[in-house]
C-alpha positions in Angstrom: -212.9 193.1 15.8 -215.0 192.8 12.9 -211.9 193.3 10.7 -210.5 190.2 12.0 -213.6 188.0 11.6 -213.8 189.2 7.7 -210.6 188.4 7.3 -211.1 184.8 8.8 -213.7 184.7 6.3 -211.4 185.6 3.4 -209.0 183.2 4.2 -211.8 180.6 4.9 -212.9 180.9 1.3 -209.7 181.3 -0.3 -208.7 178.0 1.4 -211.8 175.9 0.3 -211.1 177.2 -3.4 -207.6 175.9 -3.2 -208.8 172.5 -2.6 -211.4 172.8 -5.2 -208.6 173.6 -7.5 -206.5 171.3 -6.2 -209.0 168.2 -6.6 -210.0 169.5 -9.6 -207.9 167.1 -11.6 -208.2 164.0 -9.5 -210.5 161.4 -11.3 -212.1 160.2 -8.5 -213.7 163.5 -7.8 -215.1 164.1 -11.1 -216.5 161.0 -12.5 -217.8 163.8 -15.6 -213.9 164.4 -16.1 -212.0 162.8 -18.9 -208.0 163.3 -18.1 -205.5 163.5 -21.7 -202.0 164.0 -21.4 -199.1 162.7 -23.4 -197.7 163.5 -27.0 -197.0 167.0 -27.4 -197.3 166.2 -31.3 -200.6 165.1 -31.1 -201.6 168.2 -28.3 -203.3 170.7 -30.9 -205.3 168.3 -32.8 -207.0 166.4 -29.4 -207.7 169.6 -27.9 -209.2 170.4 -31.0 -211.4 167.2 -31.0 -211.7 167.7 -27.5 -213.5 171.5 -27.8 -216.0 170.0 -30.6 -216.9 166.9 -28.3 -217.6 169.1 -25.2 -219.6 172.1 -27.7 -222.2 168.7 -27.8 -221.8 167.4 -24.5 -222.0 170.1 -21.8 -221.8 167.5 -18.9 -218.1 166.2 -20.0 -215.0 168.3 -19.3 -211.8 166.8 -21.0 -208.4 168.0 -19.8 -205.9 168.0 -22.3 -202.3 168.2 -21.7 -198.4 167.7 -23.2 -195.6 167.1 -21.7 -194.6 164.2 -24.4 -195.5 160.4 -24.7 -192.9 159.2 -22.1 -195.4 161.6 -19.8 -198.9 160.5 -21.0 -197.8 156.9 -20.3 -196.5 157.7 -17.0 -199.8 159.5 -16.0 -202.2 156.6 -17.2 -200.1 154.1 -15.2 -200.2 156.2 -12.3 -204.1 156.7 -13.2 -203.8 160.6 -13.2 -205.1 160.0 -16.6 -207.6 157.9 -18.7 -205.8 158.2 -21.9 -202.1 158.4 -22.8 -201.8 160.2 -26.5 -198.6 158.7 -27.9 -197.0 158.9 -31.3 -194.9 155.6 -31.0 -196.0 152.1 -29.3 -195.4 151.8 -25.8 -192.1 150.4 -24.9 -191.3 146.7 -23.3 -190.6 148.5 -20.0 -193.7 150.5 -19.8 -195.7 147.6 -20.6 -193.8 145.6 -17.8 -195.3 148.5 -15.4 -198.6 148.2 -16.5 -198.3 144.2 -16.3 -196.9 144.6 -12.6 -199.9 146.8 -12.0 -202.5 144.3 -13.6 -203.6 146.9 -16.1 -203.7 145.9 -20.0 -203.3 149.2 -22.2 -205.1 149.0 -25.7 -204.2 151.3 -28.2 -205.9 153.1 -30.7 -204.8 154.5 -34.1 -206.7 157.5 -34.2 -205.1 159.7 -36.8 -201.8 159.9 -39.2 -199.0 162.4 -38.9 -196.8 163.8 -41.7 -193.1 164.4 -39.6 -192.1 167.8 -41.4 -188.2 168.5 -41.1 -187.9 171.8 -41.3 -185.6 174.5 -41.9 -185.0 178.1 -42.5 -186.8 179.9 -45.4 -183.7 181.0 -46.9 -181.1 178.2 -46.3 -181.4 177.2 -50.0 -181.9 173.8 -50.0 -184.6 172.1 -52.3 -185.2 168.8 -50.6 -183.0 166.0 -49.0 -182.4 162.0 -49.2 -184.0 160.2 -46.2 -179.9 159.2 -45.6 -179.0 163.0 -45.3 -181.2 163.5 -43.0 -180.6 160.4 -40.8 -176.6 161.6 -41.5 -177.5 165.0 -40.4 -179.7 164.1 -37.2 -176.8 161.9 -36.0 -174.0 164.3 -36.6 -172.1 162.4 -39.5 -173.2 165.0 -41.9 -171.7 168.7 -40.6 -172.0 171.0 -43.0 -175.0 172.2 -45.4 -172.1 171.9 -48.5 -172.5 168.4 -47.8 -175.4 168.6 -49.2 -175.1 170.9 -52.0 -175.9 173.8 -49.8 -174.1 177.1 -48.6 -170.8 176.7 -46.3 -172.3 176.5 -42.8 -171.8 174.2 -40.0 -175.7 172.9 -39.2 -177.0 173.2 -36.3 -179.4 170.6 -34.7 -182.5 170.9 -33.1 -184.8 168.4 -31.5 -187.3 167.1 -28.8 -186.0 165.9 -25.3 -186.0 162.4 -24.0 -189.9 161.9 -23.5 -190.7 162.9 -27.1 -192.4 159.6 -28.9 -191.2 161.8 -32.3 -187.8 162.1 -31.2 -187.9 157.8 -30.1 -189.7 157.4 -33.6 -187.2 159.0 -35.6 -183.9 157.8 -33.9 -185.6 154.4 -34.8 -186.6 155.3 -38.0 -183.2 156.5 -38.9 -181.0 153.9 -36.8 -179.5 156.7 -34.5 -177.5 155.2 -31.8 -176.5 159.1 -30.6 -178.3 162.4 -32.0 -175.2 164.7 -33.3 -173.2 166.5 -30.4 -174.4 169.8 -29.6 -178.1 168.9 -30.6 -180.4 171.8 -29.1 -183.4 170.1 -27.6 -186.8 171.3 -26.3 -189.6 170.1 -24.5 -192.2 171.4 -27.4 -192.2 171.5 -30.7 -193.5 174.9 -31.2 -190.2 175.6 -29.6 -188.1 173.9 -32.4 -189.9 175.9 -35.0 -189.1 179.5 -33.8 -185.7 178.4 -33.3 -185.2 177.0 -36.4 -186.8 180.2 -38.1 -184.2 182.0 -36.5 -181.2 180.3 -37.8 -180.3 180.3 -41.4 -178.1 177.2 -40.3 -180.8 175.4 -38.0 -182.7 172.1 -39.0 -185.4 170.5 -36.8 -188.3 168.3 -37.1 -192.4 168.3 -35.9 -195.5 167.1 -36.4 -197.0 168.8 -39.9 -199.9 170.6 -37.2 -197.3 172.6 -36.3 -196.0 174.3 -39.2 -199.7 174.9 -39.9 -201.8 178.3 -39.3 -205.4 178.0 -37.6 -206.6 177.5 -41.4 -204.8 174.5 -42.1 -202.3 176.7 -44.1 -198.6 176.5 -44.4 -197.9 179.4 -41.8 -194.4 180.5 -43.7 -192.2 180.2 -40.9 -190.2 177.5 -41.7 -189.4 175.3 -45.5 -190.7 172.3 -44.9 -188.0 169.9 -46.4 -189.4 167.9 -49.3 -187.8 164.5 -49.2 -186.7 161.2 -51.2 -186.0 157.4 -50.7 -183.0 158.0 -52.8 -181.3 160.6 -55.2 -183.0 158.5 -58.2 -187.1 159.4 -56.5 -188.7 162.2 -56.7 -189.0 164.4 -53.3 -192.4 164.4 -51.6 -193.2 167.2 -49.6 -195.5 166.7 -46.2 -197.6 168.7 -47.7 -199.0 166.9 -50.6 -201.8 165.7 -48.9 -202.4 163.3 -51.4 -199.3 161.4 -51.7 -198.9 161.6 -48.1 -202.7 159.6 -47.8 -201.0 157.0 -50.3 -198.2 156.2 -48.1 -195.4 157.9 -50.3 -193.9 160.7 -48.4 -191.3 158.5 -46.1 -192.2 159.7 -42.6 -195.7 159.1 -42.1 -196.4 157.9 -38.6 -200.1 156.8 -36.9 -200.7 158.4 -33.7 -202.0 156.6 -30.7 -204.1 157.2 -28.1 -203.9 154.2 -25.4 -206.6 153.4 -23.0 -207.4 151.0 -20.1 -209.2 147.4 -20.8 -212.8 147.8 -20.4 -213.0 151.5 -20.6 -215.8 153.7 -19.2 -218.8 155.0 -21.3 -217.1 158.5 -21.4 -214.2 157.4 -23.0 -215.7 155.2 -25.3 -218.5 157.8 -26.7 -215.4 160.3 -27.2 -212.6 158.0 -29.0 -216.1 156.8 -31.0 -216.5 160.8 -31.9 -212.7 160.9 -32.9 -213.4 157.8 -35.6 -216.4 159.2 -36.8 -216.7 161.6 -39.9 -217.3 164.9 -37.5 -214.0 163.3 -36.1 -212.1 163.3 -39.1 -213.6 166.6 -40.6 -211.3 168.1 -37.8 -208.6 166.0 -38.3 -208.0 166.6 -41.8 -208.7 170.4 -41.3 -205.4 170.8 -38.8 -203.0 169.1 -41.2 -203.8 165.2 -39.9 -204.9 162.5 -41.7 -207.5 160.1 -41.0 -206.6 156.6 -40.5 -206.9 154.1 -43.8 -208.9 151.0 -44.1 -205.9 148.9 -42.7 -205.5 150.7 -39.6 -208.9 150.8 -39.3 -209.1 146.5 -39.1 -206.3 146.6 -36.5 -208.3 149.0 -34.2 -210.9 146.3 -34.5 -208.4 143.6 -34.0 -207.6 145.4 -30.8 -211.2 145.3 -29.7 -212.1 148.8 -30.6 -215.4 147.8 -32.2 -217.8 149.2 -28.8 
């Protein structure tokens, strides 16, 4: 009898623990929690920013998850998160859903990213033009010998359809369809791992994914210098000063979308990201602070809390 009672008590305790865990991410039950989801590119830096912010405010818990930009918009539109990390702008379809829910989403540019085109470190090609990259990703160039490399068929690695980076490059290069046989992954880290093992491979990721914990190149892959055309200098995404000047051809702003009239806890976290302390972290981990023009755009969007 005593054993049955003990067993029953254990079951009840476990059941309550499961309920607490299940409810942990529900916004209505956690007034001191901020849920953020979306862009895989932004995942590492937003995690670092969240850790730094929470170290100074022990009352706030910030839950940061990836999944891709599309997932971020899905979550904020279904009120599963309060901030959507987005490496692209909101689409017309996503805006229509927001309108139908009488929800206005405000874009905030909080950092700048350089998209790195990566190849195996032993491929033997020093640089590519933007036109060549576009033709490789779309499958119009199929062999490395067509761009001065070895006689090897090109294997393209990319992100899946939830990725803002995939959408950005598709728009940048006017790609109707990616190369046949492109191998897609959910996360950028998987692309880096695949390319590092495939001498014929090419892929892409945010700059942060090719750096180590100290903000230095990890050496796992070659970060391809890019040029506008053959008559211009090829620039590496690792040439920080040139990226900041806007001379690297695949730099883009990174966004976070929030609902209009955000709560104080959301405002305070956003302001931290845009502060000097936030910018210091952003620079340490391979991203770049927004410029004065982008700051003005933020102000026009009402980001002057």
